[in-house]
C-alpha positions in Angstrom: 19.4 7.6 4.1 20.6 4.6 2.0 18.4 1.8 0.4 19.3 -1.4 -1.4 16.4 -1.5 -4.2 14.4 -4.7 -3.9 12.1 -5.7 -6.9 10.4 -8.8 -8.2 11.8 -8.4 -11.6 14.4 -9.8 -13.3 16.4 -8.7 -16.3 14.1 -9.5 -19.2 15.6 -12.2 -21.5 14.1 -13.2 -25.0 11.4 -15.6 -25.2 13.4 -19.2 -25.5 10.7 -20.9 -27.5 11.0 -24.1 -25.4 7.4 -24.7 -25.8 6.0 -26.3 -28.8 3.2 -24.6 -30.8 -0.1 -25.0 -29.2 -2.2 -27.5 -31.1 -5.8 -28.5 -30.1 -6.2 -31.2 -27.5 -8.5 -33.8 -26.6 -11.4 -32.1 -24.4 -10.2 -31.9 -20.7 -6.7 -33.4 -21.5 -3.4 -31.5 -21.1 -1.3 -32.0 -24.1 2.3 -34.0 -23.2 4.3 -30.8 -24.4 2.6 -28.6 -22.2 3.0 -31.0 -19.1 6.7 -31.3 -20.1 7.5 -27.8 -20.3 5.8 -27.3 -16.9 7.9 -29.7 -15.3 10.9 -28.4 -16.8 10.2 -24.9 -15.7 9.2 -25.8 -12.3 12.1 -28.0 -11.6 14.5 -24.9 -13.2 12.6 -22.5 -10.4 13.3 -25.0 -7.7 16.7 -25.4 -8.2 17.7 -22.1 -9.0 15.1 -19.8 -7.6 13.8 -16.6 -9.2 17.5 -15.3 -10.1 17.2 -18.8 -12.7 14.5 -17.4 -14.6 13.4 -14.0 -16.3 10.0 -12.2 -15.7 7.9 -14.0 -18.3 8.6 -17.3 -16.9 7.7 -16.5 -13.2 4.6 -15.0 -14.6 4.1 -18.4 -16.5 4.4 -20.1 -12.8 1.7 -18.1 -11.6 -0.5 -18.5 -14.6 0.0 -22.3 -14.4 -2.2 -22.3 -11.6 -5.3 -20.4 -13.4 -5.0 -22.2 -16.5 -4.3 -25.8 -15.7 -4.9 -27.1 -19.7 -3.8 -24.5 -21.9 -0.4 -23.0 -23.2 0.3 -19.8 -20.9 3.4 -18.5 -22.6 1.5 -16.4 -25.2 -0.8 -14.7 -22.4 2.6 -14.2 -20.3 4.1 -12.6 -23.6 1.0 -10.5 -23.9 0.7 -9.0 -20.3 4.7 -8.4 -20.4 4.4 -6.3 -23.3 1.2 -4.5 -22.2 2.4 -3.6 -18.7 6.4 -4.0 -19.0 7.6 -6.1 -16.3 6.6 -8.7 -13.7 5.7 -6.1 -11.1 3.5 -3.8 -13.3 1.7 -7.1 -14.2 0.6 -8.1 -10.6 -0.1 -4.7 -9.5 -2.2 -3.7 -12.6 -5.7 -2.7 -11.8 -8.4 -5.4 -12.4 -10.2 -3.1 -15.0 -6.8 -3.2 -16.7 -6.2 -6.9 -16.7 -9.7 -7.3 -18.0 -8.7 -5.5 -21.1 -6.2 -8.2 -22.1 -7.6 -11.1 -23.9 -7.5 -14.4 -21.9 -7.8 -12.8 -18.4 -10.4 -13.9 -16.5 -11.4 -14.2 -12.8 -8.8 -17.2 -12.0 -5.9 -15.3 -13.7 -6.8 -12.2 -11.6 -7.2 -13.9 -8.3 -3.7 -15.7 -8.6 -2.1 -12.1 -9.7 -3.5 -10.4 -6.7 -2.7 -13.1 -4.3 0.8 -12.7 -5.4 0.6 -9.1 -4.8 -0.9 -9.4 -1.4 1.9 -11.8 -0.4 4.4 -9.6 -1.4 2.5 -6.6 0.5 2.4 -8.6 3.6 6.0 -9.7 3.5 7.2 -6.3 3.1 4.7 -5.0 6.0 5.9 -8.0 8.5 9.4 -6.5 8.0 8.5 -3.1 9.2 5.8 -3.4 11.8 7.1 -3.4 15.4 10.7 -2.1 14.3 12.5 0.8 15.2 11.9 2.5 12.1 14.6 5.4 12.0 17.0 2.2 12.5 14.9 0.1 9.5 14.6 2.8 7.1 15.5 0.5 4.2 12.6 -1.8 5.3 10.3 1.2 5.1 11.4 2.2 1.7 11.1 -1.2 0.2 7.6 -1.7 1.9 6.6 1.9 0.5 7.7 1.0 -2.9 6.4 -2.4 -3.0 3.0 -1.4 -2.2 2.7 2.0 -3.8 5.2 2.4 -6.8 3.3 0.9 -9.3 -0.1 2.3 -8.5 -2.0 4.1 -11.2 -3.8 6.5 -8.7 -2.6 8.6 -5.5 -2.9 6.7 -2.2 -2.1 8.6 1.0 -0.8 6.5 4.2 0.6 7.5 7.3 3.0 5.5 9.6 2.2 5.8 13.2 5.1 5.5 15.5 5.4 5.1 19.5 7.5 7.2 21.8 10.6 5.0 20.7 9.9 5.4 17.1 8.5 1.9 16.9 6.0 1.2 14.2 2.6 0.9 15.8 0.3 1.4 12.7 0.2 2.0 9.0 -2.9 3.2 7.5 -4.5 4.4 4.4 -6.0 7.9 4.9 -7.3 8.4 1.2 -7.0 7.3 -2.4 -7.5 9.9 -5.1 -7.0 10.4 -8.7 -3.8 10.0 -11.0 -2.7 13.5 -9.6 -4.7 14.3 -6.5 -5.7 12.3 -3.2 -7.6 14.2 -0.7 -6.0 14.6 2.7 -7.4 16.0 6.2 -4.7 17.0 8.4 -7.3 17.1 11.5 -8.0 13.1 10.9 -4.5 12.4 10.4 -3.7 14.3 13.8 -7.0 12.7 15.4 -6.0 9.3 14.4 -2.5 9.6 16.0 -4.1 10.5 19.5 -6.4 7.5 19.0 -3.4 5.0 18.5 -1.4 6.8 21.3 1.5 7.6 18.9 4.0 10.0 19.2 5.2 10.6 15.6 4.1 9.8 12.3 5.7 9.6 8.9 3.6 10.6 5.7 3.6 8.6 2.5 2.2 9.3 -0.8 2.8 8.0 -4.2 2.8 9.9 -7.8 1.5 7.3 -10.3 3.4 9.8 -13.1 6.7 8.4 -11.7 8.2 11.9 -10.4 8.2 12.2 -7.1 9.0 16.0 -7.0 6.1 17.5 -4.7 3.7 19.9 -6.0 2.8 23.1 -4.2 -0.2 21.4 -2.8 2.0 18.5 -1.3 4.2 21.0 0.3 1.2 23.0 1.7 -0.6 19.8 3.2 2.7 18.9 4.8 2.8 22.2 6.3 -0.9 21.9 7.6 -0.1 18.3 9.1 3.1 19.7 10.5 1.1 22.5 12.4 -1.3 20.3 13.5 1.0 18.0 15.0 2.9 20.5 16.8 0.0 21.7 18.2 -0.7 18.3 19.8 3.0 17.7 20.5 3.4 14.9 18.0 6.6 14.6 16.0 6.1 14.6 11.9 9.6 12.7 10.9 9.1 12.9 7.3 7.0 12.9 4.4 8.0 10.5 1.4 6.7 10.8 -2.0 7.1 7.4 -3.9 7.9 7.6 -7.5 8.4 4.5 -9.9 11.9 4.0 -9.1 13.1 6.7 -6.7 11.4 8.4 -3.7 11.7 12.1 -2.4 12.3 12.6 1.4 10.8 16.1 2.6 13.4 16.1 5.4 16.3 15.4 3.4 14.9 18.1 0.6 14.8 20.8 3.2 10.9 20.9 3.1 10.6 19.9 6.6 
C-alpha cells in the first residue's frame, strides 16, 4: 500500500540575518526593526505559502503571537537546534519545552494549538472514510499524531461492516519502549461501538518500527480475541520516525 509522505517541515535553510541585532526598547513599545521584519515575513508567507519559507521562519510566525514585542529569531533558532525540525518542536512535550530558556506558558499554548490543529485536520480526512481505499490518509494521520511522540501510545481504529472508520481511540500510554495493552478491553470496546473490524496502531519512539516479540505476542492475543467474537483484525501498524511497518504486509498476520 503506497503512501505520499506529508510533513510540516520544509528543507532547512541558513538563517538569513534579515532581522537587526536586538537592542533595548522603551518599555511596552515594539522596535521598528521588529515590526518591519514581522510585516515582511507575514507578507512573504501570504504570497508564497509555507513553501516560500524555511522551518525556522514558520516557527517565528507562530512565536509572533506568543511574544509580541521581542525579537523571536534567537528563540526560533534555539528551538530548531534543540529539537531538529518544525514537527519536533510543536510535538515536543511540555517539560522539554520548558527546559528551553525563553519558553513559557504563552509559547507552549501557541505550539500546542498548532499541534492540535494538525491532528484534527489529519483526523478529519480519515473519519467516515472507507479506510482500505484511504490508506494514505490513515498513514498520514498516524504519522502526524504519533511519529514524534517520546513515549509509546497504542490506538485502535474501529471500522463498521463496510470498513468505514467509526472510531479512533487511544487505548494506552506507556514508556519509551512499552505500553500496556489489554486484548479483552480492545475487543469489548469494539462490541460497544458495534464495530466489525479494527486496525491496531502504536508508535516506537526509537524511530525503528521493527516489532518486538512482545508486539507480536500482543497482536496474536488480540487476533485470537477478535476471531472468537467474529471481528476482523485488518492490520497492526507500528509507526516509526519516517516509516511504518504493517504486520500484514510483513507476514505477521
